[in-house]
BAMAR-674439 format. One record per residue (C-alpha): residue number from 1; residue in three letters; x negated, y negated, z. Coordinates in Angstrom, 2 decimals. Example, Ala and Ser with C-alpha at 12.3 -4.5 7.8 and 13.67 -1.06 7.14 Angstrom:
BEGIN
KOLTOR seq type x y z
KOLTOR 1 ALA -12.30 4.50 7.80
KOLTOR 2 SER -13.67 1.06 7.14
REM end
This chain:
BEGIN
KOLTOR seq type x y z
KOLTOR 1 MET -10.50 319.16 10.52
KOLTOR 2 VAL -10.67 316.70 13.41
KOLTOR 3 ARG -14.22 316.03 13.02
KOLTOR 4 LYS -13.44 315.22 9.32
KOLTOR 5 LYS -10.72 312.82 10.29
KOLTOR 6 GLY -13.06 311.18 12.79
KOLTOR 7 SER -15.82 310.74 10.13
KOLTOR 8 LEU -13.36 309.10 7.75
KOLTOR 9 ILE -12.07 306.66 10.34
KOLTOR 10 LEU -15.49 305.66 11.28
KOLTOR 11 CYS -16.36 305.13 7.45
KOLTOR 12 SER -13.32 303.19 7.00
KOLTOR 13 ALA -14.09 300.89 9.91
KOLTOR 14 PHE -17.51 300.35 8.64
KOLTOR 15 LEU -16.19 299.27 5.33
KOLTOR 16 PHE -13.75 297.08 6.73
KOLTOR 17 VAL -16.45 295.00 9.06
KOLTOR 18 ALA -18.73 295.12 5.86
KOLTOR 19 TRP -15.87 293.71 3.67
KOLTOR 20 ASN -15.03 290.91 6.07
KOLTOR 21 ALA -18.96 290.01 6.56
KOLTOR 22 LEU -19.37 289.66 2.81
KOLTOR 23 LEU -16.08 287.62 2.77
KOLTOR 24 LEU -17.42 285.32 5.44
KOLTOR 25 LEU -20.81 284.65 3.68
KOLTOR 26 TYR -18.81 283.98 0.56
KOLTOR 27 LEU -16.66 281.35 2.16
KOLTOR 28 TRP -19.44 279.76 4.24
KOLTOR 29 GLY -22.05 279.98 1.57
KOLTOR 30 PRO -23.08 276.55 -0.12
KOLTOR 31 PRO -20.39 274.53 -1.70
KOLTOR 32 ILE -19.00 275.52 -5.01
KOLTOR 33 GLY -21.09 273.89 -8.14
KOLTOR 34 ARG -22.51 274.45 -11.40
KOLTOR 35 LEU -25.51 276.84 -11.37
KOLTOR 36 GLY -28.76 275.42 -10.88
KOLTOR 37 GLU -27.57 272.05 -9.45
KOLTOR 38 GLY -27.29 273.12 -6.20
KOLTOR 39 GLY -24.74 271.76 -3.61
KOLTOR 40 GLY -24.42 270.06 -0.31
KOLTOR 41 ALA -24.39 266.48 -1.56
KOLTOR 42 GLU -23.46 263.59 0.75
KOLTOR 43 PRO -19.86 263.37 1.65
KOLTOR 44 GLY -17.95 260.92 -0.55
KOLTOR 45 GLY -20.42 261.04 -3.38
KOLTOR 46 LYS -19.58 262.18 -6.89
KOLTOR 47 GLU -21.93 265.23 -6.48
KOLTOR 48 GLU -19.78 266.45 -3.61
KOLTOR 49 TRP -18.55 269.90 -4.13
KOLTOR 50 GLY -20.45 270.30 -7.51
KOLTOR 51 MET -19.09 267.13 -9.19
KOLTOR 52 GLY -22.61 266.08 -10.16
KOLTOR 53 LYS -24.17 264.71 -13.40
KOLTOR 54 GLY -22.64 265.68 -16.48
KOLTOR 55 GLY -19.14 266.37 -15.04
KOLTOR 56 GLY -17.92 268.78 -12.51
KOLTOR 57 VAL -15.47 271.26 -11.31
KOLTOR 58 ASN -11.68 270.45 -10.79
KOLTOR 59 LEU -11.38 270.46 -6.86
KOLTOR 60 ALA -7.64 271.45 -6.89
KOLTOR 61 GLY -8.25 274.24 -9.48
KOLTOR 62 GLU -11.11 275.57 -7.35
KOLTOR 63 VAL -9.05 275.55 -4.14
KOLTOR 64 ILE -6.23 277.53 -5.79
KOLTOR 65 ARG -8.61 280.11 -7.30
KOLTOR 66 LEU -10.36 280.46 -3.84
KOLTOR 67 ALA -6.75 280.84 -2.38
KOLTOR 68 GLU -5.78 283.37 -4.62
KOLTOR 69 GLU -9.09 285.30 -4.08
KOLTOR 70 VAL -8.50 285.38 -0.64
KOLTOR 71 GLU -4.99 286.57 -0.84
KOLTOR 72 VAL -6.13 289.37 -2.81
KOLTOR 73 GLN -8.77 290.15 -0.27
KOLTOR 74 LEU -6.47 290.01 2.57
KOLTOR 75 ASP -4.03 292.17 0.79
KOLTOR 76 THR -6.79 294.79 0.31
KOLTOR 77 GLN -7.82 294.47 3.99
KOLTOR 78 LYS -4.21 295.18 5.19
KOLTOR 79 LYS -4.14 298.32 3.07
KOLTOR 80 LEU -7.43 299.54 4.49
KOLTOR 81 LEU -6.22 298.57 8.02
KOLTOR 82 LYS -3.07 300.60 7.39
KOLTOR 83 GLN -5.11 303.71 6.42
KOLTOR 84 ILE -7.24 303.49 9.33
KOLTOR 85 GLU -4.49 303.17 11.61
KOLTOR 86 SER -2.60 306.11 10.19
KOLTOR 87 HIS -5.80 308.13 10.43
KOLTOR 88 ARG -6.21 307.14 13.86
KOLTOR 89 ALA -2.79 308.03 14.88
KOLTOR 90 MET -3.06 311.28 13.29
KOLTOR 91 TRP -6.52 311.99 15.06
KOLTOR 92 ALA -4.99 311.00 18.31
KOLTOR 93 ARG -2.16 313.35 17.93
KOLTOR 94 ARG -4.42 316.19 16.98
KOLTOR 95 LYS -6.81 315.40 19.73
KOLTOR 96 ASP -3.84 315.48 22.14
KOLTOR 97 VAL -2.37 318.63 20.73
KOLTOR 98 GLY -5.75 320.41 21.14
KOLTOR 99 LYS -6.12 319.00 24.61
KOLTOR 100 ARG -2.59 320.40 25.66
KOLTOR 101 GLU -3.51 323.98 24.04
KOLTOR 102 MET -6.61 324.02 26.04
KOLTOR 103 GLU -4.46 323.46 29.23
KOLTOR 104 ASP -1.96 325.89 28.40
KOLTOR 105 ARG -4.82 328.59 27.69
KOLTOR 106 LYS -6.22 327.70 31.09
KOLTOR 107 GLU -2.92 327.98 32.81
KOLTOR 108 VAL -2.14 331.41 31.11
KOLTOR 109 LYS -5.63 332.51 32.27
KOLTOR 110 GLU -4.88 331.44 35.92
KOLTOR 111 GLU -1.61 333.20 35.90
KOLTOR 112 VAL -3.06 336.51 34.74
KOLTOR 113 VAL -5.47 336.32 37.49
KOLTOR 114 HIS -3.26 335.46 40.25
KOLTOR 115 GLN -0.39 337.44 38.91
KOLTOR 116 PRO 0.76 340.28 41.53
KOLTOR 117 GLN 0.83 343.83 40.31
KOLTOR 118 LYS 4.58 344.32 40.99
KOLTOR 119 LEU 6.60 342.13 38.69
KOLTOR 120 GLN 9.55 340.28 40.20
KOLTOR 121 PRO 12.96 340.32 38.46
KOLTOR 122 ILE 13.95 337.11 37.17
KOLTOR 123 LYS 16.78 335.20 39.08
KOLTOR 124 ASP 19.78 333.77 37.28
KOLTOR 125 LYS 20.58 331.56 40.29
KOLTOR 126 VAL 19.11 328.09 41.10
KOLTOR 127 ASP 17.67 327.72 44.38
KOLTOR 128 ASP 19.49 325.45 47.13
KOLTOR 129 THR 17.05 322.63 46.60
KOLTOR 130 ASP 17.49 322.52 42.81
KOLTOR 131 GLN 21.32 322.62 43.30
KOLTOR 132 THR 21.18 319.68 45.38
KOLTOR 133 ARG 19.00 317.79 43.35
KOLTOR 134 VAL 21.22 318.54 40.26
KOLTOR 135 LYS 24.50 317.32 42.26
KOLTOR 136 GLN 22.65 314.07 43.29
KOLTOR 137 THR 21.71 313.32 39.72
KOLTOR 138 GLN 24.86 314.36 37.95
KOLTOR 139 ARG 27.68 311.72 37.21
KOLTOR 140 PRO 31.06 312.94 38.41
KOLTOR 141 VAL 32.86 310.82 35.71
KOLTOR 142 ASP 30.95 312.56 32.88
KOLTOR 143 THR 31.83 316.10 34.39
KOLTOR 144 ASP 35.48 315.22 34.66
KOLTOR 145 ALA 35.50 313.89 31.28
KOLTOR 146 LEU 34.69 317.16 29.54
KOLTOR 147 ASP 37.47 318.16 27.36
KOLTOR 148 THR 37.71 321.54 25.71
KOLTOR 149 ASN 40.24 320.63 23.14
KOLTOR 150 LEU 37.44 318.31 21.29
KOLTOR 151 ASP 35.29 320.03 19.01
KOLTOR 152 HIS 32.71 317.42 18.52
KOLTOR 153 PRO 29.15 318.44 19.45
KOLTOR 154 GLN 26.97 316.17 21.64
KOLTOR 155 VAL 24.99 313.58 19.55
KOLTOR 156 ASN 22.04 311.75 21.22
KOLTOR 157 VAL 21.54 308.28 19.89
KOLTOR 158 PRO 17.94 307.20 20.13
KOLTOR 159 LYS 17.57 303.53 19.96
KOLTOR 160 GLU 14.17 303.67 18.36
KOLTOR 161 GLU 15.64 305.05 15.03
KOLTOR 162 ILE 17.74 301.98 14.42
KOLTOR 163 GLY 14.80 300.11 12.31
KOLTOR 164 GLU 14.49 303.17 10.18
KOLTOR 165 ASN 18.31 303.68 9.81
KOLTOR 166 LYS 18.05 307.17 10.71
KOLTOR 167 LEU 20.81 306.82 13.45
KOLTOR 168 GLN 23.13 309.73 13.56
KOLTOR 169 THR 26.37 308.19 14.38
KOLTOR 170 SER 28.93 310.89 13.86
KOLTOR 171 PRO 30.37 312.93 15.26
KOLTOR 172 ALA 30.58 310.59 18.35
KOLTOR 173 THR 29.60 311.92 21.71
KOLTOR 174 PRO 32.23 313.60 23.47
KOLTOR 175 GLU 31.49 313.29 26.99
KOLTOR 176 VAL 31.43 309.42 27.17
KOLTOR 177 VAL 34.34 308.07 28.85
KOLTOR 178 ILE 35.94 305.11 27.13
KOLTOR 179 PRO 38.74 303.52 29.39
KOLTOR 180 ILE 41.37 301.38 27.97
KOLTOR 181 LEU 41.96 297.90 29.91
KOLTOR 182 VAL 45.56 296.76 29.43
KOLTOR 183 ILE 45.78 292.87 30.48
KOLTOR 184 ALA 49.28 292.51 31.60
KOLTOR 185 CYS 51.35 289.68 33.10
KOLTOR 186 ASP 55.18 289.28 32.86
KOLTOR 187 ARG 55.98 291.07 29.70
KOLTOR 188 VAL 58.28 294.11 30.20
KOLTOR 189 THR 57.51 294.96 26.64
KOLTOR 190 VAL 54.35 296.12 27.83
KOLTOR 191 LYS 56.16 299.43 27.37
KOLTOR 192 ARG 55.87 299.33 23.90
KOLTOR 193 SER 52.05 299.05 24.28
KOLTOR 194 LEU 51.64 301.73 26.85
KOLTOR 195 ASP 53.96 304.21 24.94
KOLTOR 196 ARG 51.83 303.99 21.87
KOLTOR 197 LEU 48.49 304.26 23.73
KOLTOR 198 ILE 49.76 307.39 25.58
KOLTOR 199 GLN 51.15 308.88 22.40
KOLTOR 200 TYR 47.83 308.79 20.61
KOLTOR 201 ARG 45.43 309.15 23.43
KOLTOR 202 PRO 43.61 312.50 22.49
KOLTOR 203 SER 42.37 313.06 26.25
KOLTOR 204 ALA 43.52 311.31 29.61
KOLTOR 205 GLN 40.19 312.21 30.99
KOLTOR 206 LEU 38.05 310.49 28.33
KOLTOR 207 HIS 40.43 307.59 27.97
KOLTOR 208 PRO 42.02 306.68 31.23
KOLTOR 209 ILE 44.32 303.78 30.83
KOLTOR 210 ILE 43.87 300.86 33.45
KOLTOR 211 VAL 46.76 298.27 33.53
KOLTOR 212 SER 45.49 295.20 35.16
KOLTOR 213 GLN 48.41 292.82 36.10
KOLTOR 214 ASP 48.55 289.11 36.86
KOLTOR 215 CYS 51.53 286.94 37.65
KOLTOR 216 GLY 53.04 289.12 40.31
KOLTOR 217 HIS 56.13 289.79 38.09
KOLTOR 218 ALA 58.09 292.50 39.85
KOLTOR 219 GLU 60.11 293.72 36.89
KOLTOR 220 THR 56.87 294.35 34.72
KOLTOR 221 ALA 55.30 296.06 37.71
KOLTOR 222 ARG 58.24 298.47 37.95
KOLTOR 223 VAL 57.81 299.23 34.25
KOLTOR 224 ILE 54.02 299.92 34.76
KOLTOR 225 GLY 54.82 302.02 37.69
KOLTOR 226 SER 57.20 304.27 36.03
KOLTOR 227 TYR 54.35 305.83 34.16
KOLTOR 228 GLY 53.00 307.42 37.28
KOLTOR 229 ASP 49.51 308.56 37.20
KOLTOR 230 GLN 49.44 308.47 33.43
KOLTOR 231 VAL 47.89 304.97 34.15
KOLTOR 232 MET 46.18 303.39 36.74
KOLTOR 233 HIS 47.94 300.11 38.10
KOLTOR 234 ILE 45.75 297.32 39.55
KOLTOR 235 ARG 47.01 293.95 40.48
KOLTOR 236 GLN 44.97 290.74 40.32
KOLTOR 237 PRO 45.28 289.49 43.93
KOLTOR 238 ASP 44.85 285.60 43.39
KOLTOR 239 LEU 47.84 284.23 42.05
KOLTOR 240 SER 47.34 280.58 42.98
KOLTOR 241 ASP 47.34 277.67 40.69
KOLTOR 242 ILE 43.99 276.39 39.45
KOLTOR 243 ARG 42.78 272.95 40.05
KOLTOR 244 VAL 42.17 271.37 36.78
KOLTOR 245 ARG 41.73 267.91 35.01
KOLTOR 246 PRO 45.04 265.90 34.65
KOLTOR 247 GLU 44.75 266.17 30.91
KOLTOR 248 HIS 44.44 270.15 31.25
KOLTOR 249 ARG 47.47 270.60 33.42
KOLTOR 250 LYS 49.47 271.98 30.24
KOLTOR 251 PHE 46.67 274.53 29.73
KOLTOR 252 GLN 46.96 276.06 33.17
KOLTOR 253 GLY 47.76 279.46 31.71
KOLTOR 254 TYR 44.50 279.64 29.83
KOLTOR 255 TYR 42.79 279.05 33.02
KOLTOR 256 LYS 44.56 281.89 34.83
KOLTOR 257 ILE 43.99 284.24 31.94
KOLTOR 258 SER 40.32 283.65 31.95
KOLTOR 259 ARG 40.39 284.18 35.66
KOLTOR 260 HIS 42.26 287.45 35.34
KOLTOR 261 TYR 39.73 288.72 32.54
KOLTOR 262 HIS 36.92 288.19 34.94
KOLTOR 263 TRP 38.53 289.84 37.69
KOLTOR 264 ALA 39.70 292.95 35.64
KOLTOR 265 LEU 36.29 293.55 33.94
KOLTOR 266 GLN 34.57 293.33 37.34
KOLTOR 267 GLN 37.03 296.22 38.59
KOLTOR 268 VAL 36.27 298.29 35.32
KOLTOR 269 PHE 32.36 297.89 35.40
KOLTOR 270 ASN 31.49 297.10 39.04
KOLTOR 271 THR 34.08 298.77 41.15
KOLTOR 272 LEU 35.14 301.95 38.73
KOLTOR 273 SER 31.46 302.06 37.20
KOLTOR 274 HIS 32.45 302.65 33.72
KOLTOR 275 SER 29.58 301.90 31.00
KOLTOR 276 THR 32.23 300.56 28.51
KOLTOR 277 VAL 35.54 299.43 27.97
KOLTOR 278 VAL 38.11 298.86 25.17
KOLTOR 279 ILE 40.49 295.69 26.17
KOLTOR 280 VAL 44.00 295.17 24.94
KOLTOR 281 GLU 46.77 292.88 25.81
KOLTOR 282 ASP 50.31 293.75 26.82
KOLTOR 283 ASP 51.62 292.63 23.47
KOLTOR 284 LEU 49.57 294.98 21.20
KOLTOR 285 GLU 50.47 298.21 19.33
KOLTOR 286 VAL 47.80 300.50 18.34
KOLTOR 287 ALA 47.26 302.64 15.29
KOLTOR 288 PRO 47.34 306.45 15.32
KOLTOR 289 ASP 43.46 306.57 14.92
KOLTOR 290 PHE 42.89 303.77 17.40
KOLTOR 291 PHE 41.02 306.15 19.98
KOLTOR 292 GLU 39.29 307.69 16.81
KOLTOR 293 TYR 38.08 304.53 15.70
KOLTOR 294 PHE 36.22 303.30 18.93
KOLTOR 295 ARG 34.97 306.83 19.82
KOLTOR 296 ALA 33.10 306.88 16.36
KOLTOR 297 LEU 31.85 303.36 16.85
KOLTOR 298 TYR 30.73 303.61 20.28
KOLTOR 299 PRO 27.31 305.15 19.23
KOLTOR 300 ILE 26.59 302.17 16.83
KOLTOR 301 LEU 27.53 299.50 19.49
KOLTOR 302 HIS 25.26 301.18 22.05
KOLTOR 303 ALA 22.23 301.45 19.67
KOLTOR 304 ASP 22.35 298.34 17.54
KOLTOR 305 PRO 21.22 295.21 19.48
KOLTOR 306 THR 22.51 293.06 16.62
KOLTOR 307 LEU 26.06 294.03 17.51
KOLTOR 308 TRP 28.06 292.88 20.55
KOLTOR 309 CYS 31.54 294.17 20.10
KOLTOR 310 VAL 33.75 296.28 18.04
KOLTOR 311 SER 37.12 295.10 17.19
KOLTOR 312 ALA 40.30 296.88 15.86
KOLTOR 313 TRP 41.50 293.42 14.40
KOLTOR 314 ASN 41.23 292.16 10.92
KOLTOR 315 ASP 42.07 288.28 11.00
KOLTOR 316 ASN 42.89 288.22 7.34
KOLTOR 317 GLY 44.47 291.46 7.59
KOLTOR 318 ARG 47.78 290.47 5.94
KOLTOR 319 ASP 49.41 293.16 3.62
KOLTOR 320 ALA 48.41 291.48 0.45
KOLTOR 321 LEU 44.90 290.59 1.31
KOLTOR 322 VAL 43.68 294.18 2.30
KOLTOR 323 ASP 43.26 297.40 0.04
KOLTOR 324 PRO 45.86 300.14 1.52
KOLTOR 325 SER 43.83 302.89 -0.18
KOLTOR 326 LYS 40.74 301.89 1.78
KOLTOR 327 ALA 41.78 302.56 5.36
KOLTOR 328 GLU 38.25 303.95 6.12
KOLTOR 329 LEU 36.36 300.65 4.92
KOLTOR 330 LEU 34.46 298.99 8.00
KOLTOR 331 TYR 32.65 295.64 8.08
KOLTOR 332 ARG 30.24 293.48 10.19
KOLTOR 333 THR 31.52 290.06 11.28
KOLTOR 334 ASP 29.90 287.09 12.80
KOLTOR 335 PHE 33.37 286.02 14.07
KOLTOR 336 PHE 34.56 287.56 17.38
KOLTOR 337 PRO 38.07 288.71 16.58
KOLTOR 338 GLY 39.22 290.21 19.82
KOLTOR 339 LEU 42.74 291.78 19.97
KOLTOR 340 GLY 41.62 295.02 20.94
KOLTOR 341 TRP 37.80 295.18 21.36
KOLTOR 342 MET 35.00 297.16 22.93
KOLTOR 343 LEU 32.47 295.82 25.38
KOLTOR 344 LEU 29.49 297.40 26.91
KOLTOR 345 LYS 28.48 297.14 30.41
KOLTOR 346 GLU 25.20 295.69 29.69
KOLTOR 347 MET 26.99 292.88 27.72
KOLTOR 348 TRP 29.26 292.14 30.71
KOLTOR 349 ALA 26.04 291.79 32.67
KOLTOR 350 GLU 24.95 289.03 30.43
KOLTOR 351 LEU 28.40 287.06 30.08
KOLTOR 352 GLU 29.82 287.52 33.70
KOLTOR 353 PRO 27.48 285.20 35.48
KOLTOR 354 LYS 28.39 282.20 32.98
KOLTOR 355 TRP 32.16 283.42 32.44
KOLTOR 356 PRO 34.12 280.31 31.41
KOLTOR 357 SER 36.87 278.93 33.53
KOLTOR 358 ALA 39.28 278.70 30.46
KOLTOR 359 PHE 39.52 279.31 26.68
KOLTOR 360 TRP 37.39 282.42 27.19
KOLTOR 361 ASP 37.91 283.84 23.58
KOLTOR 362 ASP 36.59 280.51 21.85
KOLTOR 363 TRP 33.73 280.39 24.38
KOLTOR 364 MET 32.79 283.81 23.14
KOLTOR 365 ARG 32.58 282.31 19.57
KOLTOR 366 GLN 30.01 279.65 20.63
KOLTOR 367 PRO 26.42 280.11 19.49
KOLTOR 368 GLU 25.08 280.27 23.13
KOLTOR 369 GLN 26.99 283.44 23.79
KOLTOR 370 ARG 27.11 285.23 20.28
KOLTOR 371 LYS 23.22 284.59 19.75
KOLTOR 372 GLU 23.54 285.64 16.22
KOLTOR 373 ARG 25.16 289.02 16.99
KOLTOR 374 SER 28.07 290.50 15.06
KOLTOR 375 CYS 31.06 292.60 15.60
KOLTOR 376 ILE 32.60 295.41 13.68
KOLTOR 377 ARG 36.01 295.12 12.19
KOLTOR 378 PRO 38.16 297.22 9.98
KOLTOR 379 GLU 39.84 296.53 6.34
KOLTOR 380 ILE 43.05 297.54 7.87
KOLTOR 381 SER 43.94 296.50 11.53
KOLTOR 382 ARG 44.07 299.23 14.06
KOLTOR 383 THR 46.33 296.82 16.32
KOLTOR 384 ILE 49.21 294.44 15.55
KOLTOR 385 THR 50.68 291.89 18.02
KOLTOR 386 PHE 54.44 291.67 18.73
KOLTOR 387 GLY 54.08 288.98 21.45
KOLTOR 388 ARG 55.31 285.65 19.60
KOLTOR 389 LYS 55.87 283.91 22.81
KOLTOR 390 GLY 52.82 283.33 25.19
KOLTOR 391 VAL 50.44 280.39 26.48
KOLTOR 392 SER 49.57 279.63 22.78
KOLTOR 393 LEU 53.37 279.01 22.03
KOLTOR 394 GLY 53.33 281.26 18.96
KOLTOR 395 GLN 50.38 279.55 17.30
KOLTOR 396 PHE 49.45 281.27 14.10
KOLTOR 397 PHE 52.00 284.16 14.69
KOLTOR 398 ASP 54.87 283.07 12.31
KOLTOR 399 GLN 52.20 281.87 9.59
KOLTOR 400 TYR 49.73 284.92 9.88
KOLTOR 401 LEU 50.03 287.25 12.85
KOLTOR 402 ARG 53.51 288.68 11.97
KOLTOR 403 TYR 52.34 289.76 8.62
KOLTOR 404 ILE 49.17 291.70 9.83
KOLTOR 405 LYS 49.28 295.13 8.42
KOLTOR 406 LEU 48.84 298.07 10.81
KOLTOR 407 ASN 46.93 301.06 9.75
KOLTOR 408 THR 49.08 304.29 9.61
KOLTOR 409 GLU 46.75 306.70 8.00
KOLTOR 410 PHE 44.66 308.66 10.43
KOLTOR 411 VAL 40.81 308.35 9.21
KOLTOR 412 PRO 38.44 311.10 10.82
KOLTOR 413 PHE 35.73 308.39 11.47
KOLTOR 414 THR 33.80 310.70 14.06
KOLTOR 415 LYS 33.14 312.79 10.99
KOLTOR 416 GLN 31.70 310.15 8.92
KOLTOR 417 ASP 28.27 308.61 8.61
KOLTOR 418 LEU 28.79 305.13 9.83
KOLTOR 419 SER 25.06 304.30 9.67
KOLTOR 420 TYR 25.64 302.03 6.81
KOLTOR 421 LEU 26.73 299.56 9.39
KOLTOR 422 LEU 23.51 298.96 10.95
KOLTOR 423 GLN 22.11 295.70 10.07
KOLTOR 424 GLU 19.20 296.29 7.68
KOLTOR 425 LYS 21.23 298.58 5.59
KOLTOR 426 TYR 24.29 296.59 5.61
KOLTOR 427 ASP 22.64 293.23 4.77
KOLTOR 428 GLU 20.59 294.60 1.83
KOLTOR 429 ARG 24.05 296.03 0.38
KOLTOR 430 LEU 25.93 293.06 1.12
KOLTOR 431 ILE 23.60 290.64 -0.40
KOLTOR 432 LYS 23.16 292.81 -3.55
KOLTOR 433 GLU 27.02 293.14 -3.99
KOLTOR 434 VAL 28.02 289.60 -3.24
KOLTOR 435 TYR 25.49 287.68 -5.38
KOLTOR 436 SER 25.64 290.12 -8.22
KOLTOR 437 ALA 29.31 289.52 -8.61
KOLTOR 438 PRO 30.40 287.10 -11.36
KOLTOR 439 LEU 30.78 283.66 -10.29
KOLTOR 440 VAL 34.36 282.33 -11.19
KOLTOR 441 LYS 36.18 279.08 -10.54
KOLTOR 442 MET 39.42 279.00 -8.73
KOLTOR 443 GLU 41.41 278.19 -11.57
KOLTOR 444 GLU 40.03 281.46 -13.38
KOLTOR 445 LEU 40.88 283.44 -10.21
KOLTOR 446 GLN 44.52 282.13 -9.87
KOLTOR 447 GLN 45.34 282.44 -13.65
KOLTOR 448 GLY 43.75 285.84 -14.02
KOLTOR 449 GLY 44.10 286.16 -17.65
KOLTOR 450 THR 40.37 285.71 -18.40
KOLTOR 451 LEU 39.14 288.02 -15.82
KOLTOR 452 ARG 38.61 291.82 -16.62
KOLTOR 453 GLY 38.59 294.54 -14.07
KOLTOR 454 PRO 39.38 294.82 -10.51
KOLTOR 455 GLY 36.25 292.64 -9.39
KOLTOR 456 PRO 34.56 292.14 -7.09
KOLTOR 457 PHE 34.42 288.15 -8.15
KOLTOR 458 ARG 32.77 285.46 -6.30
KOLTOR 459 VAL 34.04 282.07 -5.54
KOLTOR 460 GLN 31.46 279.79 -4.02
KOLTOR 461 TYR 31.85 276.98 -1.46
KOLTOR 462 SER 29.27 274.47 -0.32
KOLTOR 463 SER 30.84 272.26 2.15
KOLTOR 464 ARG 33.61 272.55 4.92
KOLTOR 465 ASP 36.21 270.89 2.91
KOLTOR 466 THR 35.61 272.97 -0.17
KOLTOR 467 PHE 35.77 276.18 2.06
KOLTOR 468 LYS 39.13 274.97 3.60
KOLTOR 469 VAL 40.65 273.97 0.18
KOLTOR 470 PHE 39.72 277.39 -1.36
KOLTOR 471 ALA 40.64 279.31 1.66
KOLTOR 472 ARG 44.08 277.83 1.76
KOLTOR 473 ASN 44.82 278.26 -1.93
KOLTOR 474 LEU 43.72 282.01 -1.57
KOLTOR 475 GLY 45.81 282.72 1.30
KOLTOR 476 VAL 43.02 283.39 4.13
KOLTOR 477 MET 42.59 281.76 7.33
KOLTOR 478 ASP 40.83 278.41 6.99
KOLTOR 479 ASP 39.87 277.51 10.56
KOLTOR 480 LEU 36.27 277.89 11.73
KOLTOR 481 LYS 34.99 278.21 15.23
KOLTOR 482 SER 31.34 277.04 15.84
KOLTOR 483 GLY 31.11 276.92 11.98
KOLTOR 484 VAL 31.98 280.61 11.51
KOLTOR 485 PRO 35.01 281.54 9.29
KOLTOR 486 ARG 37.47 284.16 10.40
KOLTOR 487 THR 36.05 287.66 9.27
KOLTOR 488 GLY 32.97 285.74 7.99
KOLTOR 489 TYR 29.58 287.71 7.74
KOLTOR 490 ARG 26.57 285.51 6.62
KOLTOR 491 GLY 29.25 283.20 5.74
KOLTOR 492 VAL 30.81 285.49 3.35
KOLTOR 493 VAL 34.66 286.28 3.64
KOLTOR 494 ASP 35.62 289.61 1.86
KOLTOR 495 PHE 39.45 290.13 0.93
KOLTOR 496 LEU 41.81 291.21 -2.01
KOLTOR 497 TYR 43.54 288.57 -3.96
KOLTOR 498 ARG 46.31 289.72 -6.21
KOLTOR 499 GLY 44.63 293.06 -6.28
KOLTOR 500 ARG 40.99 292.03 -6.99
KOLTOR 501 ARG 38.19 292.01 -4.53
KOLTOR 502 VAL 36.95 288.48 -3.93
KOLTOR 503 PHE 33.97 287.06 -2.11
KOLTOR 504 LEU 34.45 283.60 -0.84
KOLTOR 505 ALA 30.56 282.87 -0.25
KOLTOR 506 PRO 28.27 279.99 0.33
KOLTOR 507 PRO 25.40 279.71 -2.20
KOLTOR 508 GLU 22.55 282.38 -2.43
KOLTOR 509 GLY 19.98 281.96 0.10
KOLTOR 510 TRP 22.32 281.20 3.03
KOLTOR 511 THR 20.65 281.09 6.28
KOLTOR 512 GLN 22.77 279.65 9.05
KOLTOR 513 TYR 26.17 278.49 10.32
KOLTOR 514 ASP 26.75 274.57 10.67
KOLTOR 515 VAL 28.49 274.06 13.99
KOLTOR 516 SER 29.62 270.51 12.60
KOLTOR 517 TRP 32.15 272.33 10.33
KOLTOR 518 SER 34.32 273.18 13.38
REM end
């Protein structure tokens, strides 16, 4: 069988070389002209390229015809090459298998020759050397993290299967430790956040809670300390003011927050050696399936290089804009949402050397950091914020944030197939769904009388101004960061309007965001 495959490969290779030789002879032969007139006239003359006496051949038509023929030949050659490659790979595999079989037979023969007459009993124990090696290579954090209450089997996530969309994403790997980092300062209401985290936490070993406190606020420290060993309390040591430009004195709080984030993430990844973390702030309340959500999406984030975060937040998650019957819906978004988000150690290694001195969240939204990567976000938020007062002085809170709907239905994400979130699958489905939806005008959508069915319907924008006008009229957030709209993916903002699914979308053929729109 192997010899037959080898002969087939050699024949295919010979045909490939012969084909190309004929093609080269064809292309390098005498210039195209009419039969019997010859070619190779002097450049510039009418006889050039066969345009001799009595009329000639149209040059443009001949070039197009020749190009089409070459395209056909190249396509045929590509198919031939693919066949050669497939046969060669099969031959190599069979050859390798045969070689291994020969080696195995040789080893068996040697064992039979050297085997002692008296059979030794098989030992159940590992010798001391092997035990020492196991202890050195085993990670204590993973051993301690095993929880017998979890019934999810282990799933290995091979990165090489992403391109073929074969990634098995659920159930999630049970032994991975996903700590929760709570960024705290001077809010005693951190108790509300911690109470919910502890209430819904399925395992203290798999989800340790680390509260990092800045500001040195004693009363807040006492609240955190009251939880004892249920949480780990760490304190940001540098409480000094930060020297800033005179015009930025009013932004001193943003500089301190950025410094705190930098220090806290260093503690999680560098000091405590965790491989991932979910970051929340002291004014966030979490949903019942908050931990289930992140545990299920960890394999996706870990395996897909086109993703760089998972967020629990939907910027357009107001009650009227989401479908309460679709709590399981998840999306990709090019806008960094924050407000309860997962970060990998590898991504921190990329961001940490250039971490900004202030406004870290808007910095994350810049093209230089995002690098065309996306985040996962839910239809219905898994966090809500109850902190109206802060360094932002309640910006967006009264208009948007206070109306964000928090999910109350537990969705078993770890038992679902989430591979549809991988980029290739997701993009194909999204483009088809969005641009096959009927294109309607704003007036039609607002009046609604002429529209039939629940949608989806598409409203098209083509400029920054039209996007802002449409967004305001439809009730979604109209601000853009580095040209990216909130919740947008490939420029498309997906939401519900008066019970109908709507895509606020750019024209078909969208390629990239325009940073000048910010």
